[in-house]
Phi, psi and omega in degrees: 000146184262123178241139177251129178248134179058045177252134176274115180263149173244134179272135179219161177246138178230133177264125180238149171299145185306316182297319179295317177302313181296320177297317180295322177298319179296317179298313180301315180298316182294335179261007180056044179234161172280160177298319179300317179297318179298316180292319177299317179298315181295318180291324177296316178297318179297316180298312180297319178296317180296318179295319179295320178295320179295318178296319180297318178297321179297319179296316179299314180297319179296316179297321179297314179297317182298320182287333184278349181273000000 
């Protein structure tokens, strides 16, 4: 289980379709996590994946520029 110590949290509201909410609650329960913890984990993974993809694109773009000179 993932625990955050000394983290400043911000409360936000997200509207989900009822079926999606219920599915996420089931997943959280099956993993012995809270829904909030599951959502924090998913958003953290999405953010890291997005940042890594952005870094990869920058490297590709840089390599392209380097080869054309």
